[in-house]
C-alpha positions as CSV (number, residue, x, y, z in Angstrom):
1,M,242.6,87.8,249.4
2,P,241.4,84.6,247.6
3,T,240.4,83.1,250.9
4,F,238.4,86.2,251.8
5,I,236.7,86.1,248.5
6,N,235.9,82.4,248.8
7,R,234.4,83.0,252.3
8,F,232.3,85.9,251.0
9,L,231.0,83.9,248.1
10,N,230.2,80.9,250.4
11,R,228.4,83.3,252.7
12,L,226.5,84.8,249.8
13,T,225.4,81.5,248.3
14,D,225.3,79.0,251.3
15,H,221.5,78.9,251.5
16,L,220.8,79.1,247.7
17,D,219.7,76.0,245.8
18,G,221.9,75.6,242.8
19,P,219.4,73.9,240.4
20,L,216.6,76.4,241.2
21,L,219.0,79.3,240.8
22,V,220.2,78.1,237.4
23,I,216.7,77.4,236.1
24,A,215.4,80.8,237.3
25,G,218.4,82.5,236.0
26,L,217.9,81.0,232.5
27,L,214.2,81.9,232.5
28,L,215.1,85.5,233.6
29,L,217.7,85.8,230.9
30,I,215.3,84.6,228.2
31,G,212.6,86.8,229.6
32,T,214.7,89.9,229.6
33,A,215.8,89.3,226.0
34,T,212.1,88.8,225.0
35,V,211.0,91.9,226.9
36,Y,213.7,93.8,225.0
37,S,212.4,92.5,221.7
38,A,208.8,93.2,222.6
39,T,209.6,96.8,223.7
40,Y,212.6,97.8,221.6
41,T,210.9,101.2,220.8
42,T,210.8,102.0,224.5
43,L,214.1,100.7,225.9
44,S,213.2,102.0,229.4
45,R,211.5,98.7,230.1
46,V,214.7,96.7,230.1
47,P,216.5,98.8,232.8
48,S,213.3,98.7,234.8
49,Q,213.1,94.9,234.5
50,I,216.8,94.6,235.6
51,L,216.0,96.7,238.7
52,N,213.0,94.4,239.3
53,I,215.3,91.3,239.0
54,A,217.7,92.8,241.5
55,T,214.9,93.5,243.9
56,A,213.5,90.0,243.4
57,F,216.9,88.4,244.0
58,A,217.3,90.4,247.3
59,V,213.9,89.1,248.5
60,M,214.8,85.5,247.5
61,W,218.1,85.7,249.2
62,V,216.6,87.0,252.5
63,V,213.8,84.4,252.5
64,A,216.2,81.6,251.6
65,R,218.2,82.3,254.8
66,T,215.1,82.4,256.9
67,Q,214.2,79.1,258.7
68,P,210.9,77.5,257.9
69,T,209.9,77.7,261.6
70,T,210.3,81.5,261.3
71,L,208.2,81.5,258.1
72,M,205.5,79.6,260.0
73,R,205.3,82.4,262.6
74,F,204.4,84.8,259.9
75,A,201.5,82.6,258.6
76,V,198.6,83.9,260.7
77,P,199.6,87.6,260.8
78,L,200.3,87.7,257.1
79,Y,196.9,86.1,256.3
80,V,195.0,88.4,258.7
81,I,196.7,91.5,257.3
82,G,196.0,90.3,253.7
83,L,192.3,89.6,254.6
84,V,191.9,93.0,256.3
85,L,193.5,94.8,253.3
86,L,191.1,92.9,250.9
87,V,188.1,94.1,252.9
88,L,189.5,97.7,252.8
89,V,189.8,97.3,249.0
90,F,186.2,96.2,248.9
91,L,185.1,99.2,250.9
92,F,187.5,102.0,249.9
93,G,189.6,100.6,247.0
94,V,190.6,102.6,243.9
95,K,188.6,101.7,240.8
96,V,190.5,101.5,237.6
97,N,189.0,100.3,234.3
98,G,186.0,99.0,236.1
99,A,188.0,96.9,238.6
100,R,188.5,97.8,242.3
101,R,191.8,96.0,243.0
102,W,194.1,98.7,244.5
103,L,194.4,100.5,247.8
104,S,195.8,104.0,247.9
105,I,198.2,104.6,250.8
106,G,199.1,108.2,249.9
107,F,202.4,108.0,248.0
108,T,201.5,104.9,246.1
109,R,199.0,102.1,245.5
110,I,199.2,98.5,246.5
111,Q,197.4,95.4,245.3
112,P,196.6,93.3,248.4
113,S,195.5,90.3,246.4
114,E,199.2,89.7,245.6
115,I,199.9,89.1,249.3
116,M,197.4,86.2,249.3
117,K,199.4,84.2,246.7
118,I,201.9,83.5,249.5
119,A,199.8,84.1,252.6
120,M,197.2,81.5,251.6
121,P,199.6,78.5,251.3
122,L,201.5,79.7,254.4
123,M,198.2,79.9,256.5
124,L,196.8,76.5,255.3
125,A,200.2,74.8,255.8
126,W,200.4,76.2,259.3
127,Y,196.8,75.1,260.0
128,F,197.3,71.5,258.9
129,H,200.7,71.3,260.7
130,K,199.0,72.4,263.9
131,H,196.3,69.7,263.6
132,E,198.6,67.0,262.1
133,A,198.2,64.6,265.0
134,A,194.4,64.3,264.6
135,L,193.2,65.5,261.2
136,R,189.5,65.1,260.8
137,F,187.0,66.0,258.1
138,K,186.1,69.2,260.0
139,H,189.6,70.4,259.5
140,Y,189.3,70.3,255.8
141,V,186.0,72.2,256.0
142,V,187.7,74.9,258.1
143,A,190.5,75.0,255.6
144,A,188.0,75.4,252.7
145,L,186.5,78.4,254.5
146,I,190.0,79.9,255.1
147,L,190.4,79.6,251.3
148,I,186.9,80.7,250.1
149,V,186.7,84.0,252.0
150,P,189.7,85.7,250.3
151,F,189.0,83.9,247.0
152,G,185.5,85.4,247.0
153,L,186.8,88.9,247.9
154,I,189.4,88.8,245.1
155,A,186.9,87.5,242.5
156,K,184.5,90.2,243.5
157,Q,187.0,93.0,242.6
158,P,186.9,91.5,239.9
159,D,190.3,89.8,239.4
160,L,189.7,86.4,238.1
161,G,193.3,85.7,237.3
162,T,194.6,86.3,240.8
163,A,191.6,84.6,242.3
164,I,192.5,81.4,240.3
165,L,196.1,81.5,241.5
166,V,195.1,82.0,245.1
167,G,192.5,79.3,244.8
168,A,195.1,76.9,243.2
169,A,197.7,77.6,245.9
170,G,195.1,76.9,248.6
171,F,193.8,73.8,246.8
172,F,197.2,72.3,246.5
173,V,197.8,72.5,250.3
174,I,194.4,70.9,251.0
175,F,194.9,68.2,248.4
176,F,198.4,67.2,249.6
177,A,197.2,67.3,253.2
178,G,195.3,64.2,252.4
179,L,192.0,65.2,251.0
180,S,190.0,62.1,250.1
181,W,189.5,61.2,246.5
182,K,185.8,60.6,247.2
183,V,185.5,64.2,248.5
184,L,187.4,65.5,245.5
185,V,185.1,63.6,243.1
186,G,182.1,64.9,245.0
187,L,183.3,68.5,244.7
188,L,183.9,68.1,241.0
189,V,180.3,66.7,240.5
190,A,178.9,69.5,242.7
191,G,181.0,72.1,240.7
192,G,179.7,70.8,237.4
193,S,176.1,70.9,238.7
194,A,176.7,74.5,239.8
195,L,178.0,75.7,236.4
196,P,174.6,77.3,235.4
197,F,174.5,79.3,238.6
198,L,178.2,80.3,238.3
199,W,177.6,81.4,234.8
200,N,174.9,83.9,236.0
201,V,177.4,85.1,238.7
202,L,180.1,85.9,236.2
203,H,180.6,89.5,235.0
204,D,179.6,90.3,231.4
205,Y,183.2,90.6,230.3
206,Q,184.1,87.2,231.9
207,R,181.2,85.5,230.0
208,K,182.4,87.1,226.8
209,R,185.9,85.8,227.3
210,I,184.6,82.2,227.6
211,L,182.4,82.6,224.6
212,T,185.2,84.1,222.7
213,L,187.4,81.2,223.6
214,L,185.0,78.9,221.8
215,D,184.7,81.2,218.7
216,P,187.3,84.0,218.6
217,S,186.1,85.1,215.1
218,S,182.7,86.1,216.6
219,D,184.4,89.4,217.8
220,P,187.7,89.6,215.8
221,L,188.3,93.3,216.7
222,G,187.1,93.1,220.3
223,A,187.2,90.3,222.8
224,G,188.6,87.8,220.3
225,Y,191.5,90.1,219.1
226,H,194.0,88.9,221.8
227,I,193.5,85.2,221.0
228,I,193.5,85.6,217.3
229,Q,196.7,87.7,217.2
230,S,198.6,85.5,219.7
231,T,197.7,82.3,217.9
232,I,198.8,83.8,214.6
233,A,202.1,84.8,216.2
234,I,202.6,81.3,217.6
235,G,201.8,79.6,214.4
236,S,203.9,81.9,212.3
237,G,207.0,81.0,214.3
238,G,207.1,77.6,212.7
239,P,209.6,74.9,213.8
240,L,212.6,77.3,214.3
241,G,211.1,80.7,214.6
242,K,211.8,84.0,212.8
243,G,214.8,84.9,214.9
244,W,215.3,87.3,217.8
245,L,214.0,90.8,217.0
246,N,212.4,89.6,213.8
247,G,208.9,88.9,214.9
248,T,206.5,90.7,212.6
249,Q,203.4,90.3,214.7
250,T,205.4,91.7,217.6
251,H,207.1,94.6,215.9
252,L,204.1,95.7,213.9
253,E,202.3,95.8,217.3
254,F,199.5,93.3,216.5
255,I,200.1,91.5,219.8
256,P,198.5,93.3,222.8
257,E,200.2,93.3,226.2
258,R,203.2,91.7,224.5
259,H,205.7,92.4,227.3
260,T,203.5,91.2,230.1
261,D,200.7,88.6,229.9
262,F,201.3,87.8,226.2
263,I,205.1,87.5,226.2
264,F,204.8,83.8,225.3
265,A,203.4,84.8,221.9
266,V,206.5,87.0,221.3
267,F,208.9,84.3,222.3
268,S,207.0,81.7,220.2
269,E,207.1,83.8,217.1
270,E,210.8,84.4,217.4
271,W,212.0,81.0,218.5
272,G,209.3,78.7,217.2
273,L,208.5,75.2,218.3
274,L,212.1,74.4,219.3
275,G,212.2,77.4,221.6
276,N,208.9,76.4,223.1
277,I,210.2,72.9,223.8
278,V,213.3,74.5,225.6
279,L,211.0,76.7,227.6
280,L,208.7,73.8,228.6
281,V,211.8,71.7,229.7
282,L,212.9,74.6,231.9
283,Y,209.5,74.8,233.6
284,F,209.4,71.0,233.8
285,F,212.7,71.1,235.8
286,L,211.5,74.0,237.9
287,V,208.4,72.1,238.9
288,G,210.3,68.8,239.3
289,R,212.9,70.4,241.6
290,G,210.1,71.9,243.7
291,L,208.5,68.5,244.1
292,V,211.8,66.9,245.1
293,I,212.2,69.6,247.8
294,A,208.6,69.0,248.9
295,T,209.2,65.2,249.1
296,N,212.4,65.6,251.2
297,A,211.0,68.2,253.6
298,P,211.1,67.1,257.2
299,T,207.8,68.5,258.5
300,L,204.2,68.6,257.3
301,F,204.3,72.4,257.2
302,S,207.4,72.4,254.9
303,R,206.0,69.7,252.7
304,L,202.7,71.3,252.1
305,L,204.2,74.8,251.6
306,A,206.8,73.5,249.1
307,A,204.1,71.6,247.2
308,A,201.8,74.6,247.1
309,V,204.6,77.0,245.9
310,T,205.5,74.5,243.2
311,G,201.9,74.1,242.3
312,L,201.6,77.9,242.0
313,F,204.5,77.9,239.5
314,F,202.9,75.2,237.5
315,T,199.5,76.8,237.5
316,C,200.9,80.2,236.4
317,A,202.8,78.7,233.5
318,F,200.0,76.4,232.4
319,V,197.3,79.1,232.5
320,N,199.4,81.7,230.8
321,M,200.5,79.4,228.0
322,G,197.0,78.1,227.7
323,M,195.4,81.5,227.3
324,V,198.0,82.7,224.8
325,A,197.6,79.5,222.8
326,G,193.8,79.9,222.8
327,I,192.9,76.8,224.8
328,L,192.0,78.7,228.0
329,P,190.1,82.0,228.6
330,V,192.2,85.2,228.7
331,V,192.9,86.1,232.3
332,G,195.6,88.3,233.8
333,V,198.2,85.7,234.7
334,P,201.9,86.4,234.1
335,L,204.4,83.8,232.8
336,P,206.8,83.0,235.7
337,F,210.2,84.8,235.4
338,M,209.4,85.8,231.8
339,S,206.7,88.5,232.0
340,Y,207.6,92.1,232.7
341,G,206.6,93.5,236.0
342,G,207.9,94.0,239.5
343,T,205.1,92.8,241.8
344,A,204.7,89.4,240.1
345,L,208.5,88.9,239.8
346,V,209.0,89.6,243.5
347,T,206.1,87.2,244.3
348,F,207.8,84.4,242.3
349,A,211.2,85.2,243.8
350,L,209.6,84.9,247.3
351,G,208.3,81.5,246.3
352,L,211.8,80.5,245.2
353,G,213.2,81.7,248.4
354,I,210.7,79.6,250.4
355,L,211.7,76.5,248.4
356,M,215.4,77.2,249.0
357,S,214.7,77.8,252.7
358,I,213.0,74.5,253.1
359,Q,215.8,72.7,251.2
360,S,218.7,74.4,253.0
361,H,217.2,74.1,256.5
362,R,215.8,70.6,256.1
363,M,218.2,69.0,258.6
364,L,217.6,71.7,261.2
365,V,213.8,71.7,261.2
366,K,212.2,69.6,263.8
367,K,208.6,68.5,264.1
C-alpha cells in the first residue's frame, strides 16, 4: 500500500514545480483568509473561492503536464478565436454599467478579453520562434500589429485594466525578443508626444480617474472615494497591523470592492507594514522563480513565453498595489492569487501551469 501511495503521489506531482507551488499556495492561503475577513457577513464567498481554487489547481495541473511544443500548436488558433470573440463583443456584446465587455452564449456570459492575457504571449512567442533564424525590424512591426489590434478592441469596450495587462504581456515578449533600446527610446518619446491626443481619446471616467489620482480630495465622495479610503486603511495598519478580523475600515464597509480589486487594503490594515513586506517577498520570489525558468528554457518560444507570463504576474501585482496605495489610477486589475474571483484565478493558474510545463519539460523540448 505505501508503494502504491508513493507512486500515486509521484504521478500527481511529477510535473509540478515545488517552489512555484509553495509560493502560490502561501498566497492563496493568505488570500482566502483575507477574503474571509473582508466578507465575514456573507460567508458564501469563502466556499466559492475554495471551489475556484480547486478549479484553478486542476487547470494548472493539466497545463503543467502539457509539453511546450503542444502549447505552441494552440498559439494561432487561440489568438484567432480570441480576436473573433473580441470583434463579436464589439458588435453584439452585452452592455453592463456602460461597458460592453461580455458576450452572451445562452446559459452564461463570457469575457473574451481574459483569453488574450494568455493568447497574446503565446501568439507572439510562436511568431518570434518561427522567425528566430532571421529576425528583422519588419518582424517587430508585425508583432506590434498583432498586439495593437486586440489591445485597441479591449480598450474600446472600455476595459483599461485588462487592456494594460494584455499590452504588458505582449510588450514583454517583444522586448525580450531583442527589441533595440533605440527603438524603445523612440517609442517612449513618441508616446510622450502623443499624450495630448491620447488624453482626448480617453473616456470621461478615465480622465477623471487620472485627475483624481493627482488630487483625490477634489471628489471625496465620488471618484476619489476609493483612493481615500484605501490609503486610510493602509496607513491605519501601522507597523504591525490591527490583527486579523479587526480592520475597522474593512468591517465598517468603508473600503469598496474590498474582496476583489482592493483586497490589498484589507490585508494592509490587518497586518500592517510587516505583513506587506512578507507579501512583497512572496511576489519577489514568484517573479524571481519565473525568470529563472525563463533563463533556463531551451527554446526561444519557451523563454519568451515564460518571461511574458512572469511579467504578467509582476504587472498585475505592481498595478494593483499601486492603485490601492494611491500612486496609480484606479483600474480593474486583481492581485494575483489574493483577489476573489474565478476567471482571474484560473488565468493566473494557467500562467503557473505554463511555467511548470516549461520547467518540467526543458530537457525534452528541442529547437
